[in-house]
Rosetta silent file (secondary structure, phi, psi, omega in degrees, C-alpha in Angstrom):
SEQUENCE: MQRRHLSPDAANRAIGMLEAGARQVDVAQMLNVSQSVVSRLSNRYQETGSVIERQRQGRPRATTIREDRLLIREARRNPRSHCTLLRQELLHATGTSVTPRTVLNRIKETELRCRRPLRTVHLTHEHKRARLAWCEERLNWQNEWSTVMFTDESRIGLYSDRRTVRVWRAPGRRVDDRYVQEVHTFKAGTIMVWGGIFLGGRTELYVCERNMTSQIYEADIIDDIVDNYRYNLEPHFRFLDDNATPHRARRVTQRLQTLGIERLPLPARSPDLNPIEHAWDMLGRAFIEHQPPPGHLRDMRPLLPILWDNLDQEMLDRLILSMPRRVQECAQNRGGVTHY
SCORE:     score description
SCORE:     0.000 S_00000001
   1 L     0.000  129.608 -177.976   21.514   20.829 -200.733 S_00000001
   2 L   -74.362  145.829  174.931   18.296   21.510 -202.655 S_00000001
   3 E   -81.738  158.856  179.593   18.366   22.758 -206.235 S_00000001
   4 L  -102.498  -14.997 -176.507   16.669   25.987 -207.218 S_00000001
   5 L  -134.231  159.095  177.313   15.808   25.080 -210.818 S_00000001
   6 L  -115.697  139.987  173.405   14.540   22.084 -212.758 S_00000001
   7 L   -68.692  162.316  178.680   15.818   20.879 -216.093 S_00000001
   8 H   -55.339  -41.151  179.318   13.210   20.641 -218.893 S_00000001
   9 H   -63.995  -44.856  179.906   13.013   16.843 -218.457 S_00000001
  10 H   -66.036  -36.214  178.336   12.569   17.135 -214.686 S_00000001
  11 H   -64.108  -42.225  177.854    9.983   19.886 -215.163 S_00000001
  12 H   -64.136  -38.919  176.503    7.959   17.671 -217.524 S_00000001
  13 H   -61.717  -42.882 -179.610    8.151   14.825 -215.006 S_00000001
  14 H   -61.903  -43.119  179.201    6.912   17.159 -212.281 S_00000001
  15 H   -63.574  -39.911  178.286    3.938   18.279 -214.396 S_00000001
  16 H   -61.629  -43.057  179.107    3.107   14.667 -215.142 S_00000001
  17 H   -66.604  -38.325  178.752    3.095   13.773 -211.451 S_00000001
  18 H   -65.561  -41.162  179.222    0.972   16.804 -210.593 S_00000001
  19 H   -68.420  -23.701  177.385   -1.570   15.930 -213.278 S_00000001
  20 L   -82.016   -2.423  175.800   -1.662   12.384 -211.898 S_00000001
  21 L   105.200    4.786 -179.909   -2.762   13.819 -208.541 S_00000001
  22 L   -71.669  150.310  177.845    0.524   14.021 -206.626 S_00000001
  23 L   -80.017  151.470 -179.339    0.939   16.753 -204.031 S_00000001
  24 H   -58.942  -39.774 -177.518    3.420   19.547 -204.652 S_00000001
  25 H   -65.153  -35.343  178.787    5.337   18.734 -201.481 S_00000001
  26 H   -70.866  -40.192  178.499    5.776   15.093 -202.562 S_00000001
  27 H   -63.520  -42.804  179.740    6.924   16.105 -206.045 S_00000001
  28 H   -61.434  -40.625 -179.487    9.399   18.570 -204.561 S_00000001
  29 H   -66.297  -40.018 -179.489   10.819   15.908 -202.256 S_00000001
  30 H   -67.160  -33.704 -176.297   11.255   13.412 -205.091 S_00000001
  31 H   -98.202    3.528  177.266   13.047   15.964 -207.302 S_00000001
  32 L    58.637   47.961  173.173   15.127   17.476 -204.456 S_00000001
  33 E  -133.091  168.000  176.420   13.802   21.001 -204.817 S_00000001
  34 L   -76.700  159.496 -179.776   11.781   23.249 -202.552 S_00000001
  35 H   -62.836  -29.929 -179.731    8.004   23.284 -202.802 S_00000001
  36 H   -63.614  -32.401  177.267    8.166   26.878 -204.057 S_00000001
  37 H   -64.589  -45.022  179.288    9.998   25.679 -207.199 S_00000001
  38 H   -66.589  -37.808  179.684    7.216   23.190 -207.954 S_00000001
  39 H   -64.079  -43.169  178.487    4.578   25.810 -207.168 S_00000001
  40 H   -65.570  -38.853  177.826    6.091   28.295 -209.619 S_00000001
  41 H   -61.678  -43.863 -179.859    6.373   25.575 -212.246 S_00000001
  42 H   -63.520  -44.247  178.943    2.693   24.667 -211.822 S_00000001
  43 H   -63.485  -41.259  179.996    1.581   28.295 -212.085 S_00000001
  44 H   -64.875  -40.942 -179.517    3.732   28.862 -215.163 S_00000001
  45 H   -65.930  -39.314  179.383    2.375   25.746 -216.870 S_00000001
  46 H   -68.515  -32.102 -178.135   -1.218   26.773 -216.156 S_00000001
  47 H   -82.990  -37.316 -172.727   -0.603   30.284 -217.510 S_00000001
  48 H  -114.829  -15.695 -176.083    1.511   29.483 -220.580 S_00000001
  49 L    74.107   14.818 -177.888    1.046   25.769 -221.195 S_00000001
  50 L  -136.170  151.317  176.346    4.846   25.372 -221.177 S_00000001
  51 L   -93.701   -3.540 -178.818    7.453   24.316 -218.634 S_00000001
  52 L   -71.538  132.215 -178.617   10.078   26.627 -220.157 S_00000001
  53 L   -66.305  145.447  176.599   11.027   29.405 -217.771 S_00000001
  54 L   -64.412  153.896  177.700   10.103   32.929 -218.719 S_00000001
  55 L   -61.368  128.358 -176.388   12.902   35.162 -219.921 S_00000001
  56 L   -72.299  143.642  174.806   14.578   36.582 -216.867 S_00000001
  57 L   -97.614  157.658  178.457   14.545   40.299 -216.261 S_00000001
  58 L    93.310  178.893 -174.535   17.466   42.221 -214.897 S_00000001
  59 L   -78.006  132.060  178.635   21.188   41.928 -215.298 S_00000001
  60 L   -69.197  154.791  179.830   22.595   38.399 -215.796 S_00000001
  61 L   -66.121  134.899 -173.103   25.082   37.071 -213.249 S_00000001
  62 L   -77.853  -18.736 -177.120   28.635   37.977 -214.262 S_00000001
  63 L  -126.846  153.607  175.895   30.224   34.737 -213.021 S_00000001
  64 L   -87.735  171.492  177.847   29.449   31.066 -213.291 S_00000001
  65 H   -60.685  -40.112  179.518   29.203   28.655 -210.363 S_00000001
  66 H   -63.092  -42.202  179.453   32.674   27.343 -211.222 S_00000001
  67 H   -67.834  -34.886  175.328   34.121   30.859 -211.234 S_00000001
  68 H   -60.834  -44.634 -179.795   32.441   31.592 -207.901 S_00000001
  69 H   -62.906  -38.437  179.485   34.096   28.520 -206.424 S_00000001
  70 H   -63.252  -43.600  179.246   37.469   29.603 -207.788 S_00000001
  71 H   -61.270  -45.551 -178.121   37.155   33.032 -206.149 S_00000001
  72 H   -65.965  -40.065  179.744   36.172   31.550 -202.800 S_00000001
  73 H   -62.867  -41.554  178.724   38.955   28.967 -202.959 S_00000001
  74 H   -66.459  -38.244  178.776   41.552   31.671 -203.624 S_00000001
  75 H   -65.201  -37.329  177.863   40.209   33.816 -200.767 S_00000001
  76 H   -71.323  -39.588 -177.366   40.502   30.860 -198.373 S_00000001
  77 H   -68.014  -39.114 -179.703   43.959   29.905 -199.634 S_00000001
  78 L  -127.365   85.760 -173.997   45.319   33.441 -199.315 S_00000001
  79 L   -65.102  -13.283  179.001   43.246   35.317 -196.699 S_00000001
  80 L   -93.169    2.383  179.348   45.277   38.509 -197.208 S_00000001
  81 L   -73.540  135.637  179.183   44.388   38.792 -200.897 S_00000001
  82 L   -93.797  171.814 -172.470   42.306   41.845 -201.752 S_00000001
  83 H   -62.819  -35.895  179.248   39.472   42.000 -204.266 S_00000001
  84 H   -64.705  -40.987  177.796   41.629   43.474 -207.042 S_00000001
  85 H   -65.988  -42.305  177.933   44.122   40.619 -206.716 S_00000001
  86 H   -63.511  -36.216  176.909   41.327   38.022 -206.704 S_00000001
  87 H   -61.928  -42.297  178.853   39.885   39.673 -209.805 S_00000001
  88 H   -66.379  -37.564  177.408   43.243   39.296 -211.551 S_00000001
  89 H   -62.407  -42.269  179.290   43.455   35.638 -210.483 S_00000001
  90 H   -65.136  -42.750  179.483   40.020   34.999 -211.987 S_00000001
  91 H   -62.813  -41.235  179.992   40.933   36.772 -215.222 S_00000001
  92 H   -67.614  -37.042 -174.780   44.153   34.767 -215.525 S_00000001
  93 H   -82.580  -34.882 -172.433   42.446   31.431 -214.813 S_00000001
  94 H  -123.763  -14.914 -175.442   39.213   31.791 -216.802 S_00000001
  95 L    81.987    1.217  179.933   39.460   34.886 -218.975 S_00000001
  96 L   -86.928  127.654  179.603   36.418   36.358 -217.226 S_00000001
  97 L  -105.583  122.626  178.395   36.751   40.032 -216.319 S_00000001
  98 L  -131.207  169.749  178.356   34.697   41.318 -213.403 S_00000001
  99 L   -86.574  157.043  173.887   34.868   44.325 -211.109 S_00000001
 100 H   -56.440  -31.315  178.526   36.329   44.193 -207.583 S_00000001
 101 H   -64.962  -38.139  176.963   32.804   44.867 -206.332 S_00000001
 102 H   -63.409  -40.969  177.354   31.585   41.668 -207.992 S_00000001
 103 H   -59.573  -45.746  179.401   34.385   39.755 -206.271 S_00000001
 104 H   -61.507  -40.903  179.309   33.332   41.216 -202.929 S_00000001
 105 H   -62.255  -39.751 -179.578   29.694   40.286 -203.576 S_00000001
 106 H   -67.167  -40.824 -179.584   30.636   36.664 -204.309 S_00000001
 107 H   -67.032  -37.029 -179.790   32.726   36.378 -201.147 S_00000001
 108 H   -68.152  -14.708  175.958   29.946   37.904 -199.050 S_00000001
 109 L   -75.390  -10.267  177.349   27.672   35.076 -200.212 S_00000001
 110 L  -103.424 -169.639  177.920   29.785   32.757 -198.033 S_00000001
 111 L   -84.551   -4.278 -179.222   30.611   32.871 -194.325 S_00000001
 112 L   -71.878  138.959  176.372   33.837   34.797 -195.032 S_00000001
 113 E  -135.723  150.682  179.962   33.974   38.376 -193.821 S_00000001
 114 E   -80.003  115.377 -175.764   36.661   41.039 -194.104 S_00000001
 115 E  -130.077  153.545  171.489   38.205   41.405 -190.646 S_00000001
 116 L   -72.563  136.686  178.179   41.275   43.009 -189.136 S_00000001
 117 L   -69.003  147.904  175.212   43.856   40.344 -188.229 S_00000001
 118 E   -66.898  125.834  179.075   44.555   39.738 -184.570 S_00000001
 119 E   -86.051  123.721 -175.504   47.815   41.502 -183.687 S_00000001
 120 E  -144.939  164.233  177.927   50.018   39.202 -181.653 S_00000001
 121 L   -86.535  160.440  178.234   53.636   38.600 -180.757 S_00000001
 122 L   -77.345  130.589 -179.100   55.735   35.847 -182.279 S_00000001
 123 L  -116.325  124.383  172.379   55.776   32.691 -180.131 S_00000001
 124 L   -86.761  174.540  177.036   58.459   30.016 -180.370 S_00000001
 125 H   -61.722  -36.437  179.011   57.984   26.474 -179.057 S_00000001
 126 H   -65.751  -41.401  177.270   59.887   27.488 -175.920 S_00000001
 127 H   -59.953  -44.547 -177.730   57.556   30.429 -175.352 S_00000001
 128 H   -65.216  -38.874  178.636   54.508   28.192 -175.712 S_00000001
 129 H   -63.700  -42.960  179.877   55.896   25.623 -173.279 S_00000001
 130 H   -66.029  -39.937  179.059   56.565   28.312 -170.667 S_00000001
 131 H   -65.436  -41.981 -179.914   53.108   29.836 -171.148 S_00000001
 132 H   -63.119  -45.289  179.891   51.443   26.445 -170.866 S_00000001
 133 H   -62.330  -40.983 -179.960   53.302   25.601 -167.649 S_00000001
 134 H   -62.735  -42.950 -177.871   52.418   29.001 -166.150 S_00000001
 135 H   -72.591  -40.569  179.940   48.731   28.601 -166.969 S_00000001
 136 H   -62.974  -32.285  178.659   48.462   24.987 -165.830 S_00000001
 137 H   -68.603  -21.353 -175.229   49.895   26.020 -162.462 S_00000001
 138 L  -121.578   22.138 -179.059   47.088   28.586 -162.083 S_00000001
 139 L   -62.094  -31.130 -176.525   44.133   26.830 -163.691 S_00000001
 140 L   -95.497    5.575  179.222   42.274   26.683 -160.374 S_00000001
 141 L   -70.818  133.374  173.247   42.922   30.287 -159.389 S_00000001
 142 L  -130.818  -78.119  179.889   39.774   32.351 -158.780 S_00000001
 143 H   -68.082  -20.650 -178.517   39.943   34.687 -155.775 S_00000001
 144 H   -58.875  -31.788 -177.965   43.734   34.644 -155.976 S_00000001
 145 H   -67.158  -20.917  179.289   43.615   37.090 -158.897 S_00000001
 146 H   -74.438   -6.538  178.381   42.038   39.714 -156.632 S_00000001
 147 H  -103.097    5.232 -173.862   45.347   39.893 -154.726 S_00000001
 148 E  -101.927  135.166  168.384   47.470   40.619 -157.816 S_00000001
 149 E   -99.184  115.888 -179.065   48.697   44.009 -158.985 S_00000001
 150 E   -91.853  120.529 -174.501   49.116   43.796 -162.778 S_00000001
 151 E  -128.573  159.705  175.347   51.806   46.218 -163.975 S_00000001
 152 E  -178.364  165.281  169.880   53.621   47.111 -167.157 S_00000001
 153 E   -97.862  161.705  174.239   55.072   49.915 -169.232 S_00000001
 154 E  -151.887  159.617  175.064   53.597   51.198 -172.456 S_00000001
 155 E  -113.704  129.303  177.100   54.410   53.757 -175.103 S_00000001
 156 E  -107.777  122.730 -176.682   51.800   56.284 -176.162 S_00000001
 157 E   -89.843  142.077  177.252   52.455   57.852 -179.556 S_00000001
 158 L   -63.687  -39.981  177.486   51.783   61.472 -180.379 S_00000001
 159 L  -121.308  109.866 -177.391   50.582   60.399 -183.818 S_00000001
 160 L   -76.392  148.057  176.293   48.954   56.980 -183.839 S_00000001
 161 L   -92.528  107.520 -175.272   49.302   54.692 -186.854 S_00000001
 162 L   -98.330    7.672  179.047   45.752   53.849 -187.847 S_00000001
 163 L   -64.375  137.826 -177.546   46.573   51.844 -190.955 S_00000001
 164 L  -122.829  149.292  172.742   44.796   48.499 -190.904 S_00000001
 165 L  -113.402  138.752 -178.121   45.313   45.196 -192.652 S_00000001
 166 L  -120.305  152.823 -179.362   42.315   42.985 -193.324 S_00000001
 167 E  -132.728  155.057  172.670   42.004   39.255 -193.929 S_00000001
 168 E   -91.313  120.146  178.702   39.321   36.905 -195.230 S_00000001
 169 E  -151.372  158.069  177.040   38.354   34.461 -192.491 S_00000001
 170 L   -87.482  160.652  177.458   35.415   32.513 -191.170 S_00000001
 171 L   -58.371  144.283  177.316   33.912   33.100 -187.701 S_00000001
 172 L    83.074    4.885 -176.536   35.831   31.496 -184.834 S_00000001
 173 L  -112.841   19.667 -171.129   39.206   31.479 -186.652 S_00000001
 174 L   -62.982  -33.636 -174.304   40.631   34.750 -185.283 S_00000001
 175 L   -91.926    1.144  176.835   43.588   33.210 -183.419 S_00000001
 176 L   -62.504  142.397 -175.366   44.795   30.993 -186.286 S_00000001
 177 H   -55.077  -36.952 -175.049   48.391   31.852 -187.205 S_00000001
 178 H   -74.178   -8.840 -178.371   47.489   32.729 -190.802 S_00000001
 179 H  -110.728    3.915 -177.416   45.000   35.370 -189.654 S_00000001
 180 E  -103.711  158.654  178.388   47.121   37.238 -187.072 S_00000001
 181 E  -120.063  114.013 -177.446   49.468   40.176 -187.571 S_00000001
 182 E   -76.163  145.355 -179.151   52.658   40.102 -185.529 S_00000001
 183 L  -119.507  125.738 -175.936   53.936   43.307 -183.937 S_00000001
 184 L  -117.921  -31.868 -172.719   57.674   43.754 -183.366 S_00000001
 185 L  -133.227  167.648  176.700   58.510   47.453 -183.069 S_00000001
 186 L  -129.690  140.231 -175.031   57.102   50.804 -181.979 S_00000001
 187 L   -77.336  165.091  179.818   57.659   54.055 -183.803 S_00000001
 188 L   -73.500  179.147 -178.096   59.387   57.155 -182.467 S_00000001
 189 L    75.463   43.244 -175.521   57.596   60.208 -181.134 S_00000001
 190 E  -131.739  165.054  173.356   56.286   58.459 -178.040 S_00000001
 191 E  -122.732  133.061  177.488   56.252   58.752 -174.266 S_00000001
 192 E   -87.374  135.864  176.684   56.789   55.759 -171.995 S_00000001
 193 E  -129.378  157.560  175.525   54.426   55.366 -169.059 S_00000001
 194 E  -128.486  143.255  176.925   54.136   52.824 -166.247 S_00000001
 195 E  -157.688  169.352  177.403   51.026   51.847 -164.354 S_00000001
 196 E  -140.921  146.437  176.141   49.358   49.115 -162.343 S_00000001
 197 E  -127.518  149.979  174.817   45.790   47.914 -161.950 S_00000001
 198 E  -149.224  166.795 -175.747   44.168   45.729 -159.318 S_00000001
 199 L   -62.779  116.302  179.171   40.634   44.753 -158.430 S_00000001
 200 L    93.462   -0.106 -178.818   38.922   47.897 -157.217 S_00000001
 201 E  -171.083 -175.023  178.472   41.705   50.345 -157.991 S_00000001
 202 E  -153.619  161.669  174.732   44.783   51.409 -159.892 S_00000001
 203 L   -83.200  173.289  168.760   48.133   53.017 -159.187 S_00000001
 204 L   -68.832  158.499  177.457   49.072   56.495 -160.240 S_00000001
 205 L   -89.912  123.816  179.025   50.424   56.750 -163.780 S_00000001
 206 E   -96.430  120.599  178.842   54.190   57.219 -163.864 S_00000001
 207 E   -98.191  117.098 -175.136   55.377   59.211 -166.892 S_00000001
 208 L   -76.708  131.467  175.873   58.996   58.373 -167.701 S_00000001
 209 L   -80.078  -24.247  177.437   61.298   61.303 -168.427 S_00000001
 210 L  -150.137 -177.450 -178.443   63.761   58.935 -170.091 S_00000001
 211 L   -59.940  146.435 -179.412   64.105   55.221 -170.796 S_00000001
 212 L   -68.338  133.079  174.482   63.398   52.898 -167.888 S_00000001
 213 L  -123.646  168.405  179.007   66.473   51.658 -166.016 S_00000001
 214 H   -64.689  -33.731  178.415   66.832   49.332 -163.062 S_00000001
 215 H   -65.540  -45.044  178.564   67.679   52.318 -160.839 S_00000001
 216 H   -65.296  -41.109 -177.781   64.509   54.172 -161.871 S_00000001
 217 H   -63.429  -40.797 -179.920   62.446   51.008 -161.566 S_00000001
 218 H   -69.348  -49.110 -172.425   63.690   50.358 -158.044 S_00000001
 219 H   -78.954  -49.978 -172.570   63.442   53.901 -156.698 S_00000001
 220 H   -85.727  -29.145 -176.714   60.503   55.465 -158.537 S_00000001
 221 H   -97.590  -60.470 -175.125   58.349   52.400 -159.179 S_00000001
 222 H   -66.001  -53.307 -174.778   59.004   49.793 -156.467 S_00000001
 223 H   -72.192  -47.099 -171.177   59.747   52.122 -153.543 S_00000001
 224 H   -84.328  -26.097 -174.591   57.523   55.112 -154.333 S_00000001
 225 H  -116.175  -61.524 -173.684   54.494   53.421 -155.892 S_00000001
 226 H   -59.063  -46.697 -177.419   54.262   49.638 -155.489 S_00000001
 227 H   -63.961  -27.808  179.656   55.246   49.616 -151.817 S_00000001
 228 H   -80.984  -30.736 -177.867   52.629   52.286 -151.055 S_00000001
 229 H   -90.261  -12.277 -176.167   49.784   50.568 -152.912 S_00000001
 230 H   -58.712  -29.307 -174.895   50.511   47.056 -151.662 S_00000001
 231 H   -70.652  -13.674  173.721   48.433   47.647 -148.546 S_00000001
 232 H   -71.690  -17.319 -173.962   45.280   47.767 -150.689 S_00000001
 233 L  -122.492   10.045  178.072   45.817   44.063 -151.399 S_00000001
 234 L   -68.074  154.730   11.184   47.220   42.707 -148.141 S_00000001
 235 L   -95.408    1.427 -174.851   47.709   40.162 -146.650 S_00000001
 236 L  -116.874   49.926 -176.334   48.366   38.124 -149.833 S_00000001
 237 L   -67.671  133.461  174.980   49.740   40.798 -152.137 S_00000001
 238 E  -126.862  138.756 -176.170   51.308   39.588 -155.385 S_00000001
 239 E  -113.216  116.264 -178.407   53.207   41.823 -157.803 S_00000001
 240 E  -105.835  125.558  170.055   53.100   40.883 -161.510 S_00000001
 241 E  -142.738  171.476 -175.466   55.532   42.320 -164.028 S_00000001
 242 L   -94.370 -166.754 -172.728   57.160   41.038 -167.200 S_00000001
 243 L   -98.222   24.896  176.681   60.717   40.013 -168.057 S_00000001
 244 L   -57.979  146.974 -174.743   62.017   43.383 -169.249 S_00000001
 245 L   -54.107  -45.634  178.807   65.710   43.819 -168.447 S_00000001
 246 L   -62.635  -29.476 -178.649   65.245   46.595 -165.825 S_00000001
 247 L   -70.580  -32.219 -173.066   62.646   44.459 -164.039 S_00000001
 248 L   -98.989   11.106  176.906   64.946   41.477 -163.691 S_00000001
 249 L   -63.384  148.813 -177.245   68.025   43.346 -162.463 S_00000001
 250 H   -59.911  -38.590 -177.801   69.568   41.915 -159.299 S_00000001
 251 H   -64.500  -35.890  178.858   69.045   45.141 -157.374 S_00000001
 252 H   -69.306  -44.480  179.007   65.300   45.081 -158.141 S_00000001
 253 H   -60.873  -44.085  179.046   64.959   41.439 -157.109 S_00000001
 254 H   -64.608  -37.169 -179.664   66.829   42.097 -153.866 S_00000001
 255 H   -67.022  -40.831  177.054   64.697   45.152 -153.136 S_00000001
 256 H   -62.363  -40.257  178.180   61.463   43.186 -153.577 S_00000001
 257 H   -65.459  -39.792  178.770   62.796   40.517 -151.230 S_00000001
 258 H   -63.148  -39.121 -179.719   63.738   43.149 -148.654 S_00000001
 259 H   -79.788   -7.616 -179.011   60.242   44.639 -148.804 S_00000001
 260 L    71.456   30.888 -179.474   58.671   41.184 -148.553 S_00000001
 261 L   -95.323  124.136  178.115   56.834   41.580 -151.864 S_00000001
 262 E   -80.293  123.020  179.747   55.912   38.337 -153.626 S_00000001
 263 E   -93.440  134.711  175.282   56.657   38.585 -157.322 S_00000001
 264 E  -107.024   97.008 -174.531   54.431   36.775 -159.820 S_00000001
 265 E   -70.355  137.012  178.885   56.668   36.344 -162.873 S_00000001
 266 L   -97.867  134.873  178.472   54.933   36.553 -166.241 S_00000001
 267 L   -60.278  152.478  178.787   56.148   34.263 -169.038 S_00000001
 268 L   -62.200  149.813  177.390   57.938   35.948 -171.914 S_00000001
 269 L    57.526   46.966 -176.424   55.821   37.089 -174.866 S_00000001
 270 L  -131.918   53.071  177.293   52.573   36.984 -172.895 S_00000001
 271 H   -64.207  -25.372  179.996   50.771   40.329 -173.159 S_00000001
 272 H   -73.794  -10.661  176.475   47.471   38.450 -173.446 S_00000001
 273 H   -99.767    7.466  176.669   48.001   37.122 -169.908 S_00000001
 274 L  -123.928  104.242 -173.836   48.359   40.619 -168.478 S_00000001
 275 L   -64.164  -13.026  179.098   45.025   42.491 -168.507 S_00000001
 276 H   -66.103  -19.725  177.595   46.729   45.861 -168.182 S_00000001
 277 H   -59.089  -37.170  177.711   47.454   45.630 -171.917 S_00000001
 278 H   -72.928  -28.885  174.483   43.764   46.336 -172.516 S_00000001
 279 H   -65.020  -36.524  175.808   43.961   49.226 -170.065 S_00000001
 280 H   -64.754  -37.242  175.677   46.670   50.692 -172.303 S_00000001
 281 H   -61.073  -42.820  178.398   44.284   50.323 -175.239 S_00000001
 282 H   -61.112  -42.760  179.385   41.661   52.236 -173.258 S_00000001
 283 H   -65.550  -40.761  179.287   44.196   54.957 -172.474 S_00000001
 284 H   -62.847  -41.484  178.335   45.292   55.123 -176.109 S_00000001
 285 H   -66.071  -40.683  178.348   41.716   55.540 -177.326 S_00000001
 286 H   -62.171  -36.856  179.157   41.062   58.229 -174.725 S_00000001
 287 H   -67.850  -43.944 -179.601   44.190   60.042 -175.913 S_00000001
 288 H   -63.281  -38.001 -176.050   43.197   59.832 -179.585 S_00000001
 289 H   -82.148   -9.628 -176.177   39.675   61.081 -178.835 S_00000001
 290 L   -67.726  135.465  177.194   40.829   63.963 -176.624 S_00000001
 291 L  -124.055  135.182   -3.574   40.061   67.412 -177.972 S_00000001
 292 L   -75.721  151.639 -178.923   41.960   69.494 -178.686 S_00000001
 293 L   -69.680  143.648  177.715   44.685   66.977 -179.611 S_00000001
 294 L   -61.448  142.796 -179.730   48.155   67.625 -178.157 S_00000001
 295 L  -100.895   -7.664 -176.632   50.517   69.205 -180.633 S_00000001
 296 L  -152.269  157.652  179.113   53.787   68.244 -178.956 S_00000001
 297 H   -58.336  -35.441 -179.224   55.227   65.586 -176.655 S_00000001
 298 H   -65.021  -24.594  178.014   55.504   68.121 -173.833 S_00000001
 299 H   -77.133  -19.605 -178.776   51.723   68.570 -174.000 S_00000001
 300 H   -75.967  -33.325 -170.993   51.215   64.851 -173.456 S_00000001
 301 H   -58.737  -46.823  177.972   52.993   64.627 -170.096 S_00000001
 302 H   -77.793  -20.380 -175.921   50.366   66.420 -167.975 S_00000001
 303 H   -78.470  -41.405 -173.167   47.465   65.031 -170.020 S_00000001
 304 H   -59.713  -44.781  177.492   48.140   61.289 -169.781 S_00000001
 305 H   -60.696  -33.547  178.325   47.800   60.998 -165.949 S_00000001
 306 H   -66.516  -45.779  178.897   44.455   62.819 -166.150 S_00000001
 307 H   -63.538  -37.899  178.812   43.168   60.456 -168.828 S_00000001
 308 H   -62.515  -45.951 -179.520   44.455   57.479 -166.818 S_00000001
 309 H   -64.914  -24.432 -177.723   42.616   58.575 -163.677 S_00000001
 310 L   -89.699   -0.833  178.138   39.407   58.962 -165.701 S_00000001
 311 L   -63.587  145.638 -177.072   39.385   55.387 -167.036 S_00000001
 312 L   -68.407  116.636 -179.009   36.273   53.424 -166.044 S_00000001
 313 H   -64.521  -34.694  179.079   37.128   51.336 -162.958 S_00000001
 314 H   -61.727  -38.643  177.409   34.334   48.874 -163.733 S_00000001
 315 H   -66.903  -39.799  177.822   35.955   48.150 -167.087 S_00000001
 316 H   -63.942  -40.287  178.495   39.338   47.664 -165.411 S_00000001
 317 H   -63.965  -38.137  178.400   37.782   45.248 -162.915 S_00000001
 318 H   -62.266  -36.508  177.799   36.242   43.261 -165.764 S_00000001
 319 H   -61.570  -44.313 -179.211   39.693   42.882 -167.281 S_00000001
 320 H   -68.439  -38.821  179.532   41.047   41.403 -164.060 S_00000001
 321 H   -68.862  -11.179  177.180   38.020   39.137 -163.629 S_00000001
 322 L   -83.407   -4.866 -175.418   38.762   37.709 -167.089 S_00000001
 323 H   -58.124  -43.245  177.261   42.010   36.121 -165.868 S_00000001
 324 H   -57.721  -37.702  179.682   40.524   32.633 -165.206 S_00000001
 325 H   -71.877  -37.970  177.667   39.209   32.573 -168.782 S_00000001
 326 H   -61.266  -47.135 -178.515   42.501   33.815 -170.198 S_00000001
 327 H   -63.758  -43.126 -179.151   44.446   31.123 -168.373 S_00000001
 328 H   -64.329  -43.055 -179.557   42.011   28.403 -169.401 S_00000001
 329 H   -65.768  -41.433  178.999   42.061   29.410 -173.073 S_00000001
 330 H   -63.285  -40.304  177.922   45.857   29.576 -173.175 S_00000001
 331 H   -65.319  -40.907  178.425   46.072   26.116 -171.600 S_00000001
 332 H   -63.992  -32.625  178.748   43.555   24.751 -174.107 S_00000001
 333 L   -87.237   12.862  178.186   45.671   26.226 -176.926 S_00000001
 334 L    55.372   41.708  178.424   48.759   24.488 -175.488 S_00000001
 335 L    87.119    0.157  179.067   50.424   27.813 -174.774 S_00000001
 336 L   -75.320 -178.750 -176.915   49.412   29.391 -178.082 S_00000001
 337 L   -68.001  153.872  175.363   47.879   32.808 -178.547 S_00000001
 338 L  -111.738  176.029 -179.719   44.454   33.616 -177.152 S_00000001
 339 L   -83.877    0.437 -178.929   41.812   35.994 -178.461 S_00000001
 340 L   -82.331    0.000    0.000   42.568   38.460 -175.662 S_00000001
């Protein structure tokens, strides 16, 4: 890395070489500085007869190089530390007091940027093994994904929680465990919905009046919706759902077998392998942006199916066409989380 300044001894050496006929570019290379440093030195010497730098104008830098390194090291070590905490760490370690804005300016001089952590589910070793096996079995799938109906339930909240947590991280490190935020629960004041997407279409949106049970799943979902939409994907229709308890009830499994519907089981803790999760994000954003906003849960029930029907089909198709990349990335991560 080239230096930006020359010591008085090095500056005198540079002037001596220039007066002996050396080129600026050669002097700069020998002293490991840019040619502009040598050029400024030459101009200053010709104007003042001295190699001493002119008194700098403007506000002096509040931190030293060592203190800058300490701030950056702390930000890397604890990516969830905020500028006020880093300021306190610097004050405790060096006695130097700076503003949080100065801390932010120093961090921005590096490749670190303040980003929201990737929200992901907790994965055990068993989860990762199951995800890896599932993906390796389908690494060569291409057109096969066009025969799959991707389904799931979701909860849409009347009042969304928009609080965000940010982390310091470098580009390309989004899926590292230390930069993700795990999600375990969902708050009250919500409505459960069920839906399915497939290449070129989607099912109707089913708004649950109460919690999903195996009886409701069999009668209202499998019989009334899935069995009617399957003909859009024949002759190789595959039905993908997750491992929720109502889905895996014996009566549901027997009903699928009776109807001749091939089930594509999704590994546990694998929302990133089901593109409908992003469709729920699209629906959630459409709900938040809707004006006027619903004031009660009863106002949500007729609104959500309308918003669902208005989702961009091209965007939904892109989600499904991303499945080969999702599977490949999960396999490369040995069953770990992906950026999806």
